[in-house]
PAVO-245120 format. One record per atom (N, C-alpha, C): residue number from 1; residue in three letters; chain; atom name; x, y, z. Coordinates in Angstrom, 2 decimals. Each point is the difference from the previous one (the first is absolute). Example, Ala and Ser with C-alpha at 12.3 -4.5 7.8 and 13.67 -1.06 7.14 Angstrom:
# PAVO-245120
REC:1:ala:A:N:13.19:-5.69:7.80 $
REC:1:ala:A:CA:-0.89:1.19:0.00 $
REC:1:ala:A:C:0.90:1.20:0.00 $
REC:2:ser:A:N:-0.35:1.05:-0.72 $
REC:2:ser:A:CA:0.82:1.19:0.06 $
REC:2:ser:A:C:-0.77:1.09:0.73 $
END
This chain:
# PAVO-245120
REC:1:unk:A:N:5.78:-10.82:-12.47 $
REC:1:unk:A:CA:1.29:0.64:-0.24 $
REC:1:unk:A:C:0.93:-0.34:1.16 $
REC:2:unk:A:N:1.24:-0.21:-0.29 $
REC:2:unk:A:CA:0.96:-0.32:1.03 $
REC:2:unk:A:C:0.56:1.27:0.62 $
REC:3:unk:A:N:0.65:-0.14:1.12 $
REC:3:unk:A:CA:0.60:1.15:0.68 $
REC:3:unk:A:C:1.06:0.63:-0.90 $
REC:4:unk:A:N:0.07:1.32:0.04 $
REC:4:unk:A:CA:1.00:0.72:-0.78 $
REC:4:unk:A:C:1.39:-0.27:0.58 $
REC:5:unk:A:N:0.98:0.05:-0.86 $
REC:5:unk:A:CA:1.37:-0.13:0.45 $
REC:5:unk:A:C:0.43:1.33:0.61 $
REC:6:unk:A:N:0.94:-0.03:0.91 $
REC:6:unk:A:CA:0.49:1.20:0.65 $
REC:6:unk:A:C:1.52:-0.05:0.08 $
REC:7:unk:A:N:0.62:1.14:-0.24 $
REC:7:unk:A:CA:1.42:0.13:0.28 $
REC:7:unk:A:C:0.33:1.47:0.12 $
REC:8:unk:A:N:1.11:0.29:0.62 $
REC:8:unk:A:CA:0.45:1.38:0.11 $
REC:8:unk:A:C:0.43:0.51:-1.37 $
REC:9:unk:A:N:-0.36:1.23:-0.28 $
REC:9:unk:A:CA:0.35:0.60:-1.27 $
REC:9:unk:A:C:1.45:0.52:0.02 $
REC:10:unk:A:N:0.53:0.27:-1.18 $
REC:10:unk:A:CA:1.36:0.47:-0.12 $
REC:10:unk:A:C:-0.02:1.38:-0.67 $
REC:11:unk:A:N:0.63:0.98:0.63 $
REC:11:unk:A:CA:0.02:1.36:-0.52 $
REC:11:unk:A:C:1.25:0.20:-0.85 $
REC:12:unk:A:N:-0.21:0.59:-1.19 $
REC:12:unk:A:CA:1.08:0.31:-0.92 $
REC:12:unk:A:C:-0.21:1.42:-0.49 $
REC:13:unk:A:N:0.78:0.95:0.50 $
REC:13:unk:A:CA:-0.19:1.39:-0.38 $
REC:13:unk:A:C:-1.37:0.48:0.43 $
REC:14:unk:A:N:-0.71:0.71:-0.89 $
REC:14:unk:A:CA:-1.33:0.51:0.32 $
REC:14:unk:A:C:-1.06:-1.07:-0.14 $
REC:15:unk:A:N:0.34:-1.11:-0.66 $
REC:15:unk:A:CA:-0.98:-1.07:-0.21 $
REC:15:unk:A:C:0.24:-1.14:0.99 $
REC:16:unk:A:N:-1.10:-0.62:0.40 $
REC:16:unk:A:CA:0.06:-1.14:0.90 $
REC:16:unk:A:C:-0.54:-1.22:-0.71 $
REC:17:unk:A:N:0.76:-1.07:-0.01 $
REC:17:unk:A:CA:-0.46:-1.25:-0.61 $
REC:17:unk:A:C:-0.94:-0.70:0.97 $
REC:18:unk:A:N:-1.21:-0.29:-0.48 $
REC:18:unk:A:CA:-0.98:-0.71:0.81 $
REC:18:unk:A:C:0.10:-1.50:-0.17 $
REC:19:unk:A:N:0.22:-0.45:-1.24 $
REC:19:unk:A:CA:0.05:-1.43:-0.27 $
REC:19:unk:A:C:0.53:-0.24:-1.40 $
REC:20:unk:A:N:0.24:-1.26:-0.29 $
REC:20:unk:A:CA:0.34:-0.44:-1.35 $
REC:20:unk:A:C:-1.31:-0.24:-0.74 $
REC:21:unk:A:N:0.02:0.05:-1.31 $
REC:21:unk:A:CA:-1.22:-0.24:-0.78 $
REC:21:unk:A:C:-0.60:-1.37:0.28 $
REC:22:unk:A:N:0.85:-1.00:0.18 $
REC:22:unk:A:CA:-0.52:-1.35:0.25 $
REC:22:unk:A:C:-0.59:-0.18:1.40 $
REC:23:unk:A:N:0.18:0.98:0.88 $
REC:23:unk:A:CA:-0.57:-0.08:1.35 $
REC:23:unk:A:C:-1.50:0.28:0.03 $
REC:24:unk:A:N:-0.54:0.58:-1.07 $
REC:24:unk:A:CA:-1.41:0.39:-0.01 $
REC:24:unk:A:C:-0.67:-0.51:-1.27 $
REC:25:unk:A:N:-1.19:-0.54:0.13 $
REC:25:unk:A:CA:-0.81:-0.34:-1.16 $
REC:25:unk:A:C:-1.46:0.26:0.35 $
REC:26:unk:A:N:-0.87:-0.26:-0.94 $
REC:26:unk:A:CA:-1.41:0.35:0.20 $
REC:26:unk:A:C:-0.64:-0.75:1.15 $
REC:27:unk:A:N:0.50:-1.16:0.33 $
REC:27:unk:A:CA:-0.56:-0.77:1.10 $
REC:27:unk:A:C:0.73:0.22:1.32 $
REC:28:unk:A:N:1.12:0.70:-0.02 $
REC:28:unk:A:CA:0.79:0.18:1.21 $
REC:28:unk:A:C:0.56:1.41:0.07 $
REC:29:unk:A:N:-0.73:0.95:0.62 $
REC:29:unk:A:CA:0.58:1.32:0.23 $
REC:29:unk:A:C:1.24:-0.14:0.88 $
REC:30:unk:A:N:0.78:1.06:0.07 $
REC:30:unk:A:CA:1.23:-0.01:0.77 $
REC:30:unk:A:C:-0.05:1.10:1.06 $
REC:31:unk:A:N:0.50:-0.29:1.18 $
REC:31:unk:A:CA:0.05:0.98:1.09 $
REC:31:unk:A:C:1.47:0.30:0.30 $
REC:32:unk:A:N:0.35:1.29:0.00 $
REC:32:unk:A:CA:1.36:0.43:0.32 $
REC:32:unk:A:C:-0.07:1.01:1.14 $
REC:33:unk:A:N:0.97:-0.04:0.89 $
REC:33:unk:A:CA:0.06:0.96:1.10 $
REC:33:unk:A:C:1.24:0.87:-0.11 $
REC:34:unk:A:N:-0.21:1.30:0.20 $
REC:34:unk:A:CA:1.10:0.96:-0.03 $
REC:34:unk:A:C:-0.15:0.87:1.23 $
REC:35:unk:A:N:0.96:-0.04:0.87 $
REC:35:unk:A:CA:-0.01:0.80:1.23 $
REC:35:unk:A:C:-1.32:-0.14:0.75 $
REC:36:unk:A:N:-0.52:-1.21:0.08 $
REC:36:unk:A:CA:-1.22:-0.25:0.76 $
REC:36:unk:A:C:-1.29:0.30:-0.74 $
REC:37:unk:A:N:0.07:0.47:-1.25 $
REC:37:unk:A:CA:-1.20:0.27:-0.80 $
REC:37:unk:A:C:-0.14:-1.10:-1.04 $
REC:38:unk:A:N:-1.21:-0.55:-0.13 $
REC:38:unk:A:CA:-0.21:-1.12:-0.92 $
REC:38:unk:A:C:-0.64:0.48:-1.31 $
REC:39:unk:A:N:0.51:-0.54:-1.10 $
REC:39:unk:A:CA:-0.48:0.28:-1.35 $
REC:39:unk:A:C:-0.54:-1.30:-0.60 $
REC:40:unk:A:N:-1.04:0.11:-0.83 $
REC:40:unk:A:CA:-0.54:-1.16:-0.71 $
REC:40:unk:A:C:0.26:0.20:-1.48 $
REC:41:unk:A:N:0.53:-1.02:-0.66 $
REC:41:unk:A:CA:0.28:0.04:-1.43 $
REC:41:unk:A:C:-0.95:-0.99:-0.67 $
REC:42:unk:A:N:-0.73:0.49:-0.99 $
REC:42:unk:A:CA:-1.00:-0.80:-0.70 $
REC:42:unk:A:C:0.34:-0.07:-1.48 $
REC:43:unk:A:N:-0.41:-1.10:-0.63 $
REC:43:unk:A:CA:0.12:-0.13:-1.45 $
REC:43:unk:A:C:-1.40:-0.30:-0.55 $
REC:44:unk:A:N:-0.41:0.80:-0.98 $
REC:44:unk:A:CA:-1.27:-0.21:-0.69 $
REC:44:unk:A:C:0.32:0.04:-1.49 $
REC:45:unk:A:N:-0.12:-1.14:-0.66 $
REC:45:unk:A:CA:0.41:-0.07:-1.40 $
REC:45:unk:A:C:1.49:0.24:-0.09 $
REC:46:unk:A:N:0.40:0.97:-0.83 $
REC:46:unk:A:CA:1.41:0.35:-0.15 $
REC:46:unk:A:C:0.41:1.18:0.88 $
REC:47:unk:A:N:-0.93:0.51:0.80 $
REC:47:unk:A:CA:0.24:1.20:0.79 $
REC:47:unk:A:C:0.29:-0.34:1.46 $
REC:48:unk:A:N:0.86:0.83:0.62 $
REC:48:unk:A:CA:0.30:-0.12:1.42 $
REC:48:unk:A:C:-0.54:1.23:0.71 $
REC:49:unk:A:N:-0.43:-0.19:1.24 $
REC:49:unk:A:CA:-0.54:1.08:0.83 $
REC:49:unk:A:C:0.59:-0.12:1.40 $
REC:50:unk:A:N:0.26:1.15:0.62 $
REC:50:unk:A:CA:0.54:0.01:1.36 $
REC:50:unk:A:C:-0.90:0.88:0.85 $
REC:51:unk:A:N:-0.44:-0.56:1.14 $
REC:51:unk:A:CA:-0.83:0.73:0.95 $
REC:51:unk:A:C:0.57:-0.20:1.40 $
REC:52:unk:A:N:-0.52:0.80:0.93 $
REC:52:unk:A:CA:0.24:-0.30:1.41 $
REC:52:unk:A:C:-0.65:-1.34:0.28 $
REC:53:unk:A:N:0.61:-0.82:0.82 $
REC:53:unk:A:CA:-0.54:-1.32:0.27 $
REC:53:unk:A:C:-1.14:0.05:1.02 $
REC:54:unk:A:N:0.03:0.95:0.91 $
REC:54:unk:A:CA:-1.01:0.07:1.05 $
REC:54:unk:A:C:-1.26:0.69:-0.51 $
REC:55:unk:A:N:-1.14:-0.66:0.18 $
REC:55:unk:A:CA:-1.29:0.58:-0.36 $
REC:55:unk:A:C:-0.23:1.26:0.83 $
REC:56:unk:A:N:-0.62:1.00:-0.58 $
REC:56:unk:A:CA:-0.27:1.25:0.72 $
REC:56:unk:A:C:-1.20:-0.12:0.93 $
REC:57:unk:A:N:-0.72:-1.11:-0.06 $
REC:57:unk:A:CA:-1.19:-0.19:0.84 $
REC:57:unk:A:C:0.27:-0.85:1.23 $
REC:58:unk:A:N:0.93:-0.92:-0.08 $
REC:58:unk:A:CA:0.27:-0.91:1.11 $
REC:58:unk:A:C:1.33:-0.67:-0.15 $
REC:59:unk:A:N:0.26:-1.04:0.78 $
REC:59:unk:A:CA:1.32:-0.62:0.00 $
REC:59:unk:A:C:0.24:-1.01:-1.13 $
REC:60:unk:A:N:-0.74:0.07:-1.08 $
REC:60:unk:A:CA:0.18:-0.95:-1.10 $
REC:60:unk:A:C:1.26:0.25:-0.80 $
REC:61:unk:A:N:0.66:-1.08:-0.41 $
REC:61:unk:A:CA:1.17:0.06:-0.85 $
REC:61:unk:A:C:-0.47:-0.18:-1.44 $
REC:62:unk:A:N:0.11:1.04:-0.82 $
REC:62:unk:A:CA:-0.53:-0.06:-1.36 $
REC:62:unk:A:C:0.75:-1.01:-0.87 $
REC:63:unk:A:N:1.26:-0.28:0.33 $
REC:63:unk:A:CA:0.73:-1.00:-0.77 $
REC:63:unk:A:C:-0.58:-1.40:0.21 $
REC:64:unk:A:N:-0.86:-0.16:0.97 $
REC:64:unk:A:CA:-0.69:-1.27:0.22 $
REC:64:unk:A:C:-1.43:0.02:-0.54 $
REC:65:unk:A:N:-0.37:1.10:-0.68 $
REC:65:unk:A:CA:-1.35:0.16:-0.53 $
REC:65:unk:A:C:-0.19:-0.62:-1.37 $
REC:66:unk:A:N:-1.24:-0.01:-0.42 $
REC:66:unk:A:CA:-0.41:-0.54:-1.30 $
REC:66:unk:A:C:0.03:1.12:-1.03 $
REC:67:unk:A:N:0.64:-0.25:-1.15 $
REC:67:unk:A:CA:0.12:1.01:-1.05 $
REC:67:unk:A:C:-0.86:-0.39:-1.19 $
REC:68:unk:A:N:-0.82:0.97:-0.47 $
REC:68:unk:A:CA:-0.83:-0.20:-1.18 $
REC:68:unk:A:C:-0.31:1.36:-0.61 $
REC:69:unk:A:N:0.11:0.08:-1.33 $
REC:69:unk:A:CA:-0.32:1.23:-0.73 $
REC:69:unk:A:C:0.74:1.22:0.55 $
REC:70:unk:A:N:1.29:-0.15:0.28 $
REC:70:unk:A:CA:0.85:1.08:0.48 $
REC:70:unk:A:C:-0.46:0.55:1.36 $
REC:71:unk:A:N:-0.68:-0.83:0.76 $
REC:71:unk:A:CA:-0.40:0.35:1.36 $
REC:71:unk:A:C:0.50:-1.08:0.94 $
REC:72:unk:A:N:0.34:0.40:1.22 $
REC:72:unk:A:CA:0.37:-0.96:1.03 $
REC:72:unk:A:C:-1.06:0.06:1.09 $
REC:73:unk:A:N:-0.42:-1.18:0.42 $
REC:73:unk:A:CA:-0.98:-0.11:1.09 $
REC:73:unk:A:C:0.75:-0.29:1.29 $
REC:74:unk:A:N:-0.20:0.84:1.00 $
REC:74:unk:A:CA:0.64:-0.18:1.28 $
REC:74:unk:A:C:-0.55:-1.27:0.67 $
REC:75:unk:A:N:0.88:-0.84:0.51 $
REC:75:unk:A:CA:-0.47:-1.24:0.63 $
REC:75:unk:A:C:-0.62:0.24:1.38 $
REC:76:unk:A:N:0.09:1.20:0.53 $
REC:76:unk:A:CA:-0.51:0.28:1.35 $
REC:76:unk:A:C:-1.50:0.30:0.00 $
REC:77:unk:A:N:-0.41:1.01:-0.82 $
REC:77:unk:A:CA:-1.42:0.38:-0.05 $
REC:77:unk:A:C:-0.57:-0.01:-1.42 $
REC:78:unk:A:N:0.73:-0.52:-0.96 $
REC:78:unk:A:CA:-0.42:-0.16:-1.39 $
REC:78:unk:A:C:-0.25:1.32:-0.74 $
REC:79:unk:A:N:0.50:1.10:0.52 $
REC:79:unk:A:CA:-0.02:1.24:-0.77 $
REC:79:unk:A:C:0.98:-0.13:-1.15 $
REC:80:unk:A:N:-0.12:0.85:-1.02 $
REC:80:unk:A:CA:0.86:-0.10:-1.18 $
REC:80:unk:A:C:0.64:1.34:-0.32 $
REC:81:unk:A:N:1.17:-0.10:-0.66 $
REC:81:unk:A:CA:0.75:1.17:-0.47 $
REC:81:unk:A:C:0.41:-0.20:-1.44 $
REC:82:unk:A:N:0.03:1.09:-0.76 $
REC:82:unk:A:CA:0.52:-0.02:-1.37 $
REC:82:unk:A:C:1.53:-0.01:0.10 $
REC:83:unk:A:N:0.64:-0.99:-0.60 $
REC:83:unk:A:CA:1.45:-0.11:0.06 $
REC:83:unk:A:C:0.71:1.15:-0.71 $
REC:84:unk:A:N:-0.66:0.59:-0.99 $
REC:84:unk:A:CA:0.63:1.08:-0.78 $
REC:84:unk:A:C:0.03:1.31:0.75 $
REC:85:unk:A:N:-1.03:0.27:0.80 $
REC:85:unk:A:CA:-0.13:1.31:0.65 $
REC:85:unk:A:C:0.04:-0.06:1.52 $
REC:86:unk:A:N:-0.28:-1.16:0.57 $
REC:86:unk:A:CA:-0.09:-0.12:1.45 $
REC:86:unk:A:C:-1.35:0.42:0.55 $
REC:87:unk:A:N:-0.90:0.42:-0.87 $
REC:87:unk:A:CA:-1.32:0.46:0.46 $
REC:87:unk:A:C:-0.86:-1.18:0.42 $
REC:88:unk:A:N:-0.77:0.15:1.08 $
REC:88:unk:A:CA:-0.91:-1.06:0.41 $
REC:88:unk:A:C:-1.12:-0.16:-1.03 $
REC:89:unk:A:N:-0.38:-1.26:-0.27 $
REC:89:unk:A:CA:-1.06:-0.26:-0.98 $
REC:89:unk:A:C:-1.17:-0.75:0.60 $
REC:90:unk:A:N:0.16:-0.55:1.20 $
REC:90:unk:A:CA:-1.08:-0.71:0.69 $
REC:90:unk:A:C:0.10:0.30:1.50 $
REC:91:unk:A:N:-1.15:0.22:0.65 $
REC:91:unk:A:CA:0.01:0.20:1.44 $
REC:91:unk:A:C:0.40:-1.30:0.71 $
REC:92:unk:A:N:0.49:0.10:1.21 $
REC:92:unk:A:CA:-0.03:1.15:0.88 $
REC:92:unk:A:C:1.17:0.96:-0.18 $
REC:93:unk:A:N:0.89:-0.26:-0.95 $
REC:93:unk:A:CA:1.16:0.87:-0.20 $
REC:93:unk:A:C:-0.43:1.35:-0.56 $
REC:94:unk:A:N:0.52:1.08:0.60 $
REC:94:unk:A:CA:-0.33:1.36:-0.43 $
REC:94:unk:A:C:1.24:0.85:-0.24 $
REC:95:unk:A:N:1.11:-0.38:0.61 $
REC:95:unk:A:CA:1.23:0.78:-0.09 $
REC:95:unk:A:C:0.93:-0.67:-1.01 $
REC:96:unk:A:N:0.52:0.77:-0.97 $
REC:96:unk:A:CA:0.91:-0.59:-1.00 $
REC:96:unk:A:C:1.27:-0.54:0.65 $
REC:97:unk:A:N:0.64:-0.92:-0.68 $
REC:97:unk:A:CA:1.32:-0.49:0.39 $
REC:97:unk:A:C:1.03:0.62:-0.93 $
REC:98:unk:A:N:1.23:0.11:0.46 $
REC:98:unk:A:CA:1.07:0.55:-0.83 $
REC:98:unk:A:C:0.38:-1.00:-1.09 $
REC:99:unk:A:N:0.38:0.54:-1.14 $
REC:99:unk:A:CA:0.53:-0.80:-1.11 $
REC:99:unk:A:C:1.31:0.62:-0.46 $
REC:100:unk:A:N:0.81:-0.80:-0.65 $
REC:100:unk:A:CA:1.27:0.44:-0.57 $
REC:100:unk:A:C:0.09:-0.51:-1.42 $
REC:101:unk:A:N:0.72:0.72:-0.83 $
REC:101:unk:A:CA:0.22:-0.43:-1.37 $
REC:101:unk:A:C:1.16:-0.99:-0.02 $
REC:102:unk:A:N:-0.27:-1.24:-0.40 $
REC:102:unk:A:CA:1.09:-0.98:-0.04 $
REC:102:unk:A:C:0.91:0.24:-1.21 $
REC:103:unk:A:N:1.27:-0.21:0.22 $
REC:103:unk:A:CA:0.99:0.11:-1.06 $
REC:103:unk:A:C:0.61:-1.39:-0.17 $
REC:104:unk:A:N:-0.15:-0.56:-1.19 $
REC:104:unk:A:CA:0.53:-1.33:-0.29 $
REC:104:unk:A:C:1.34:0.17:-0.68 $
REC:105:unk:A:N:1.02:-0.56:0.65 $
REC:105:unk:A:CA:1.36:0.16:-0.52 $
REC:105:unk:A:C:0.83:-1.21:0.42 $
REC:106:unk:A:N:0.75:-0.53:-0.93 $
REC:106:unk:A:CA:0.93:-1.10:0.29 $
REC:106:unk:A:C:-0.68:-1.16:0.73 $
REC:107:unk:A:N:-1.22:-0.33:-0.42 $
REC:107:unk:A:CA:-0.70:-1.15:0.58 $
REC:107:unk:A:C:-0.55:0.22:1.38 $
REC:108:unk:A:N:-0.12:1.27:0.41 $
REC:108:unk:A:CA:-0.49:0.29:1.35 $
REC:108:unk:A:C:-1.00:1.16:-0.04 $
REC:109:unk:A:N:-0.74:0.16:1.09 $
REC:109:unk:A:CA:-0.97:1.09:0.14 $
REC:109:unk:A:C:0.51:0.96:1.07 $
REC:110:unk:A:N:0.09:1.26:-0.39 $
REC:110:unk:A:CA:0.49:1.06:0.88 $
REC:110:unk:A:C:-1.09:1.06:0.17 $
REC:111:unk:A:N:0.10:0.79:1.08 $
REC:111:unk:A:CA:-0.81:1.21:0.17 $
REC:111:unk:A:C:0.89:1.07:0.62 $
REC:112:unk:A:N:-0.46:1.24:-0.12 $
REC:112:unk:A:CA:0.58:1.11:0.75 $
REC:112:unk:A:C:-0.87:0.13:1.25 $
REC:113:unk:A:N:0.46:-0.51:1.11 $
REC:113:unk:A:CA:-0.77:-0.04:1.24 $
REC:113:unk:A:C:-0.49:1.40:0.39 $
REC:114:unk:A:N:0.81:1.01:-0.24 $
REC:114:unk:A:CA:-0.32:1.36:0.41 $
REC:114:unk:A:C:-1.01:0.68:-0.91 $
REC:115:unk:A:N:-0.40:-0.65:-1.10 $
REC:115:unk:A:CA:-0.88:0.65:-0.97 $
REC:115:unk:A:C:-1.25:-0.85:-0.30 $
REC:116:unk:A:N:-0.93:-0.11:0.97 $
REC:116:unk:A:CA:-1.25:-0.71:-0.32 $
REC:116:unk:A:C:-0.79:0.80:-1.02 $
REC:117:unk:A:N:-0.87:-0.68:-0.72 $
REC:117:unk:A:CA:-0.86:0.67:-0.97 $
REC:117:unk:A:C:-1.00:0.88:0.74 $
REC:118:unk:A:N:-0.42:1.11:-0.63 $
REC:118:unk:A:CA:-1.04:0.83:0.63 $
REC:118:unk:A:C:-1.32:-0.77:0.11 $
REC:119:unk:A:N:-0.73:0.28:1.06 $
REC:119:unk:A:CA:-1.29:-0.67:0.22 $
REC:119:unk:A:C:-1.10:0.88:-0.54 $
END
């Protein structure tokens, strides 16, 4: 897998645009930074998922990880997380990562930064 693309996100009202739809595909997750916090945007089939980019176990960037069966494998210690819930699915990861509900609108992916999904 190649390195994820990165760019600063754009805030519009309560929603923040993370990327354009064409910025992310199944082989290339996308990394967006907002006020120093990094988000990873994934595409699996026709679905998009947004998680915190930083692994909860170590300094791995999840947008650089391997995605299979709606799970992302951290490139640092090979632990895995469910993209839908943020829950760890393989050790050594034990602490969930935050997820957000992506909103697809006008050819772009947005989230409400202030409203992560419950863990």
